[in-house]
C-alpha positions as CSV (number, residue, x, y, z in Angstrom):
1,M,182.1,47.1,-52.9
2,S,184.5,45.7,-50.3
3,A,185.8,47.9,-47.5
4,F,188.6,45.4,-46.8
5,R,189.8,42.5,-48.9
6,L,192.5,40.1,-47.6
7,D,193.7,37.2,-49.6
8,Q,196.2,34.8,-48.0
9,L,197.7,37.7,-46.0
10,T,200.6,37.0,-43.7
11,V,201.8,39.6,-41.2
12,R,204.7,39.7,-38.8
13,H,204.9,41.7,-35.5
14,L,206.7,45.0,-35.9
15,A,209.6,44.2,-33.6
16,P,212.8,42.9,-35.3
17,G,212.9,39.1,-35.4
18,A,209.3,38.9,-34.1
19,P,207.2,35.8,-35.1
20,V,204.5,35.8,-37.7
21,A,201.3,37.2,-36.1
22,L,198.8,36.4,-38.9
23,H,199.0,33.3,-41.1
24,A,197.4,33.3,-44.6
25,I,194.3,35.3,-43.5
26,S,191.6,35.6,-46.1
27,L,188.6,37.9,-45.4
28,D,186.2,40.0,-47.4
29,V,184.4,42.8,-45.5
30,A,181.7,44.7,-47.3
31,E,181.2,48.4,-47.0
32,G,178.7,49.0,-44.2
33,E,179.1,45.6,-42.7
34,Q,179.4,45.0,-39.0
35,L,181.3,42.0,-37.7
36,A,182.9,40.8,-34.4
37,V,186.3,39.2,-34.1
38,I,186.7,36.8,-31.2
39,G,189.4,34.5,-30.0
40,P,191.7,34.0,-27.0
41,S,194.4,36.4,-25.9
42,G,197.3,36.3,-28.4
43,A,195.1,35.1,-31.2
44,G,196.0,38.0,-33.5
45,K,192.9,40.2,-33.1
46,T,194.8,43.4,-32.4
47,T,197.3,42.7,-35.2
48,L,194.4,42.2,-37.6
49,L,192.8,45.5,-36.7
50,S,196.1,47.3,-37.0
51,T,196.7,45.7,-40.4
52,L,193.3,46.8,-41.6
53,A,194.2,50.3,-40.4
54,C,197.3,50.2,-42.6
55,A,199.6,50.2,-39.6
56,H,201.3,46.8,-40.5
57,R,202.7,46.1,-43.9
58,P,201.9,42.5,-44.8
59,L,204.7,40.1,-45.7
60,T,202.8,38.2,-48.3
61,G,199.3,38.1,-49.8
62,A,197.0,40.7,-51.3
63,F,195.4,43.5,-49.3
64,E,192.9,46.2,-50.4
65,V,191.1,49.0,-48.6
66,F,188.2,50.5,-50.4
67,G,189.5,48.9,-53.6
68,Q,193.1,50.2,-53.3
69,D,196.3,48.5,-52.1
70,P,197.6,51.0,-49.6
71,W,201.2,49.8,-49.8
72,T,201.5,50.5,-53.5
73,L,200.2,54.1,-53.1
74,P,202.4,57.2,-52.6
75,E,202.7,58.2,-49.0
76,A,200.4,61.2,-49.4
77,A,197.7,59.0,-51.0
78,R,198.1,56.3,-48.3
79,H,197.7,59.0,-45.6
80,A,194.5,60.2,-47.3
81,L,193.2,56.6,-47.3
82,R,194.0,56.3,-43.6
83,S,191.9,59.3,-42.9
84,R,188.9,57.2,-43.9
85,L,189.8,54.7,-41.1
86,F,189.4,55.1,-37.3
87,L,191.5,52.7,-35.2
88,A,190.5,52.6,-31.6
89,P,193.1,50.6,-29.6
90,Q,192.2,49.0,-26.3
91,A,194.7,51.3,-24.4
92,P,193.8,54.9,-25.3
93,P,196.7,57.2,-26.1
94,L,195.3,60.2,-24.5
95,P,197.6,62.9,-23.0
96,P,197.0,62.6,-19.2
97,R,197.1,66.4,-18.5
98,Q,194.8,67.3,-21.4
99,R,191.2,68.3,-20.9
100,V,188.6,65.8,-22.1
101,V,187.1,68.4,-24.5
102,T,190.5,68.8,-26.2
103,A,191.1,65.1,-26.4
104,V,187.7,64.5,-28.1
105,L,188.1,67.4,-30.5
106,A,191.5,66.0,-31.6
107,A,189.3,64.0,-34.1
108,R,188.9,67.3,-36.0
109,L,192.6,67.9,-36.4
110,P,192.8,66.4,-40.0
111,R,190.2,69.1,-41.0
112,W,191.7,72.0,-39.2
113,S,194.5,74.4,-40.1
114,L,197.5,74.6,-37.8
115,W,196.1,77.9,-36.5
116,Q,192.8,76.4,-35.6
117,A,194.5,73.4,-33.9
118,L,196.6,75.8,-31.8
119,V,193.6,78.0,-30.9
120,S,191.5,75.0,-29.9
121,L,194.2,74.0,-27.3
122,V,193.4,77.2,-25.4
123,R,189.8,77.8,-26.3
124,P,188.0,74.7,-27.7
125,L,186.5,75.5,-31.1
126,D,183.4,73.3,-30.9
127,P,182.8,72.3,-27.3
128,D,179.1,71.6,-28.1
129,A,180.1,68.8,-30.5
130,A,182.5,67.3,-28.0
131,F,179.7,67.4,-25.3
132,D,177.2,65.7,-27.7
133,A,179.7,62.9,-28.5
134,L,180.6,62.4,-24.8
135,E,176.9,62.4,-23.8
136,R,176.2,59.5,-26.1
137,F,178.7,57.5,-24.1
138,G,177.4,58.8,-20.7
139,L,180.3,61.2,-20.2
140,G,178.8,64.6,-20.8
141,D,179.6,65.7,-17.2
142,K,183.3,65.1,-17.9
143,L,183.7,67.7,-20.7
144,Y,186.2,69.9,-18.9
145,S,187.8,67.2,-16.6
146,R,191.4,66.3,-17.0
147,V,192.1,63.0,-18.7
148,D,194.1,61.7,-15.7
149,R,191.1,62.3,-13.4
150,L,189.1,59.7,-15.4
151,S,188.8,56.0,-14.6
152,G,190.1,53.5,-17.0
153,G,186.6,52.8,-18.4
154,E,185.9,56.5,-18.7
155,R,189.1,57.0,-20.7
156,Q,188.1,54.2,-22.9
157,R,184.7,55.8,-23.7
158,C,186.3,59.3,-24.0
159,A,188.5,57.9,-26.7
160,L,185.6,56.3,-28.4
161,A,183.8,59.6,-28.4
162,R,186.4,60.9,-30.8
163,L,185.2,58.4,-33.3
164,L,181.9,60.3,-33.5
165,L,183.6,63.5,-34.6
166,S,185.8,61.8,-37.2
167,D,185.1,61.5,-40.9
168,A,185.9,57.8,-40.9
169,R,184.1,55.3,-43.1
170,A,185.4,52.3,-41.2
171,F,185.6,51.9,-37.5
172,L,188.3,49.4,-36.2
173,V,187.6,49.0,-32.5
174,D,189.8,46.8,-30.3
175,E,188.2,45.5,-27.1
176,P,186.0,48.5,-26.4
177,L,184.2,46.8,-23.5
178,S,187.2,45.4,-21.6
179,A,186.9,47.9,-18.7
180,L,183.1,48.3,-18.6
181,D,180.3,46.8,-16.6
182,P,177.4,45.0,-18.4
183,A,175.1,48.0,-18.6
184,L,177.9,50.4,-19.9
185,S,179.0,47.6,-22.3
186,Q,175.6,47.4,-23.9
187,M,175.3,51.2,-24.2
188,T,178.8,51.6,-25.7
189,L,178.3,48.8,-28.2
190,A,174.9,50.1,-29.2
191,T,176.3,53.6,-29.7
192,L,179.1,52.3,-32.0
193,Q,176.7,50.2,-34.0
194,Q,174.1,53.0,-34.3
195,E,176.8,55.4,-35.5
196,A,178.1,52.9,-38.1
197,A,174.6,52.2,-39.4
198,A,173.8,55.9,-39.6
199,R,176.9,56.6,-41.7
200,K,176.7,53.2,-43.6
201,A,180.2,52.8,-42.3
202,T,182.0,49.5,-41.7
203,L,182.5,48.3,-38.1
204,V,185.1,45.6,-37.2
205,C,185.1,45.1,-33.4
206,S,187.2,42.6,-31.4
207,L,185.6,41.3,-28.3
208,H,186.5,39.0,-25.4
209,Q,182.8,38.9,-24.4
210,V,181.6,36.1,-26.6
211,D,178.0,36.5,-25.4
212,M,178.0,40.2,-26.5
213,A,179.5,39.3,-29.9
214,L,176.8,36.6,-30.5
215,A,174.0,38.8,-29.3
216,N,174.9,41.9,-31.3
217,F,176.7,40.9,-34.5
218,K,175.4,39.0,-37.5
219,R,178.9,37.8,-38.6
220,I,181.5,36.3,-36.3
221,V,185.2,35.8,-37.3
222,A,187.2,33.6,-34.9
223,L,191.0,33.7,-34.7
224,R,193.4,31.4,-32.9
225,D,197.2,31.4,-33.2
226,G,197.0,34.0,-36.0
227,R,194.6,31.9,-38.2
228,V,191.0,32.1,-39.0
229,V,189.2,29.2,-37.2
230,F,185.8,30.1,-38.6
231,D,184.0,32.9,-40.3
232,L,180.3,32.3,-40.0
233,P,176.8,33.9,-39.5
234,R,176.1,33.9,-35.7
235,A,173.3,31.4,-36.1
236,E,175.8,28.8,-37.3
237,V,178.2,29.3,-34.3
238,G,177.7,26.5,-31.9
239,D,178.7,26.1,-28.2
240,D,181.2,23.3,-29.2
241,M,182.9,25.7,-31.6
242,I,183.3,28.3,-28.9
243,A,184.6,25.8,-26.4
244,A,187.2,24.5,-28.9
245,L,188.2,28.0,-29.9
246,Y,189.1,29.0,-26.3
247,R,190.5,25.6,-25.1
248,N,193.9,26.2,-23.6
249,E,196.4,23.4,-24.0
250,R,197.9,24.1,-20.6
251,T,194.8,24.7,-18.5
252,D,192.0,23.4,-20.8
253,A,190.2,26.6,-19.8
254,A,186.8,27.7,-21.0
255,P,186.3,31.1,-22.5
256,P,186.8,34.0,-20.0
257,A,183.6,34.9,-18.2
258,P,181.9,37.9,-19.7
259,H,182.6,41.2,-18.0
260,E,185.3,39.9,-15.7
261,S,186.8,43.4,-15.3
262,P,183.9,45.9,-15.0
263,D,184.4,49.6,-15.2
264,R,184.9,51.7,-13.9
265,I,188.6,50.6,-14.4
266,A,191.9,51.4,-19.4
267,V,191.2,53.5,-26.8
268,G,191.4,55.8,-29.7
269,A,193.8,56.7,-32.4
270,C,192.4,58.5,-35.4
271,F,194.5,58.3,-38.6
């Protein structure tokens, strides 16, 4: 069964009068599949992930999530479908004055009553679970730190730790390595992939680090100017294809060097 099926999907940015962001995209992502989305800045990677998370309503084309068209469902049913998805944006929307333990446990909010949620703000209900999730990203010692005391890369991993406490069946992760050094990048990506494999969950991950994408994912989807340039097994992706994908008409630049902005410099919204 498909986790996501897109057939000639066209999506416009949310702002009034904004241009089309995705042009006639067709993709079929199986449940449990792991794939990387690559492409230059502005290619449409973030819009694609947001669309998969049911945050953008397509203009045209067919779209299914776990066999259902989310935009034909009643609002309550669409909300229930979204609870099976975890969107981790590149910039984490974490309250700066909140403690890390509270930020991570926010992943449990869909399962908690209002009373439990209020109590946990004062006395975290399951700090051990939050610690275990943080520890897998190398942040166990930050459990009771304030979010605004974290570096950008630490905030990024803190937000990803929420994913481990969610009930999601699909992880939609936008540039999770952008603020991390090579060692932390490998650890972070390995944790995401291990968790997805353990749950048999789908993982769609956008990456600027082409070398990491090719080394860790069996399927590579390349976007440029809101269109799919290629969708191939990694063994069929050649250097000439990567060079053409990232060629800039103004500067004729090659792909950005991997790990240009190491941590410890900014992800996670759970529907």
